[in-house]
N, C-alpha and C positions, 0 to 999 in steps of 0.2 A: 504494500500500500504506500504509494509515493505521490500519486496525483488523484485527489479525492474531490468529488462534488457532492454537495448536500442540497437536495431539492425537496420541494413540497409546498403546501399551502402556507401563506403568511399566518403566523401565530401557532404553528405546529410544533415549534421547538428547535428549528434548524440552527439558529444562532447559539442557543444554549449548548446544544450538542457539539457544534463546531468548536466552541471555546474549550469544552472538556476534552475533545479529541486532540486539539492543538496542544493542550497541556500534557497529555499522555505521550503523544508521538513526537512533538517538537517540530512538526511540519509547519511551514509558514502558512498563516491564515489570512485570507482575503475575503472581505464582506462586500458583496456586489452592491448592497445599499450604500455603503460608504463611498464606493467609486461613483455610482450613478448620481446621487443627490448632492446638491450644493447647499451651503448653509441658508441661502435665501429661499429655500423650498422649490427651486428650479432644478434642472438636471443638466448634465453635460450632453453634448451632441452624441448621437448613436455611433458615429464614426470614431469619436474619441473613446467611447466606452469599448468598442470592439478592438481598438488599438491597445488599450490598457489590458484587456483580456488576453490578447495575443502576446503581450509582454510577459504576463504571468505564465502562459503556456510554455514559453521558451525557457523557463527555469526548471530545474530538475525535480523539484518537490513542491507541493502545495495542497492546501485545502481551500476550496472555493464554496462559500456559503451564500445561497440565494437562488431564487427561482428564475425570474426573467425569461419567460417562455421563449422569446425570440432567439435567445442564445443557448438554449439547453442542448440542442443537437451539436453545436460547436463544442460545447464543454464535454458532452458525452464522447465525442470523437477523440478528445485529448486525455481523458482521465483513465485510470485503471480501476477505480472503485467508485461506486455510486451508493449513496444513502438516500433513500426516498422516504419521506414522512407522509404517509397516507392515513391521516387521522380523521376522526369524525369532525364535521363542520362545527359542531357546538364546542368541541375542545379548542379548535383554532380560534373561534370568536372569543372564547374565554381568554385564550393566550394573548390576543391583541388587546382586549379590554384591560387585562391585568397590567399591561405595560404602559397604559396611558398615564401621563404625568411623571414618568420616570425617564431619566437620561439613559441613553443607549450608546454603546461603543460603535454601532454600525449606522447611526443616523445622527446628522449634525444639528438636530433640534429636538425638542420634547413635544411629543404629540399630546394634546390636551383633550381631544375628543375623537371619537371614531368617525371618520369621514364616510358619509353614506355610499359614495362610489366604491371605496375600498371595502366596506362591509358587503356590498353587492358582489364584488369580485370574489371575496372569500366564500360567500354562499353559493356562487356559481362554479367555484373551482372544481368540485367533483364532476360536474357535467361538462364543463368547457375545457379545462386545462388537464385534468388527470388522465382522461383517455388518450390524449396526444402524448403525454409523458410516458405512459405505459407502452404506447406504440413505438416510441423512440427507444425505450429501454429494450423492448423485444428485438429491435433491429440490431442493437449493439451488444446484447447480453452475452453472447458467446465469447466476446473478447474482454469482458469486464467482470469484476466481482460486484454483484448487486445485492444490497441488503434493504429490505422494505420493512419499515416500522409501522405497525398499526396502532400503537399506543406509546405514550411517553415511558411507560414502565418497560417496554421492550428496548427503547433506546437507552434507558438507564441501566438495564441489565447488560447490554452490549458494552457500555462504558465500564461497568464494574468488572466484567469478564476481561476486558482489554487491560485494565489496570492490574489485575491479578497476574496477567501474563508478563508484565513488565518487570 
């Protein structure tokens, strides 16, 4: 495991997991939210985002945390390990709600309320994004290690198991 992507619905626990995995493995960690978002709540151009991603791909080891559907296939092509968080919508909404008002390492501002458009994206994620993600994983799974978590307990169990091996 040298090149890892962590994907799934917002609020599913990707960032928390990525931080724990980074601590155990020492692999450099990149948060796509931190790359994409600017402090003024705008974002960098797609071309710049893609260029920054390509720069990460050219390094020998990394963990990339974040979904960004448009670039999942690009990241799947480059990684050797995939962690997919396929958790219930209610769990993801709770995860997003619990982080309101708190500072985050991957976002340059503090979210004070749940944006209705973002909430809609989370609610639609199982119908709109997840089937495409599974289709892409199916396309590349013979070349990758793929781990799918259906609960936070499963991801915690994986982290605990990995720590014991170290």
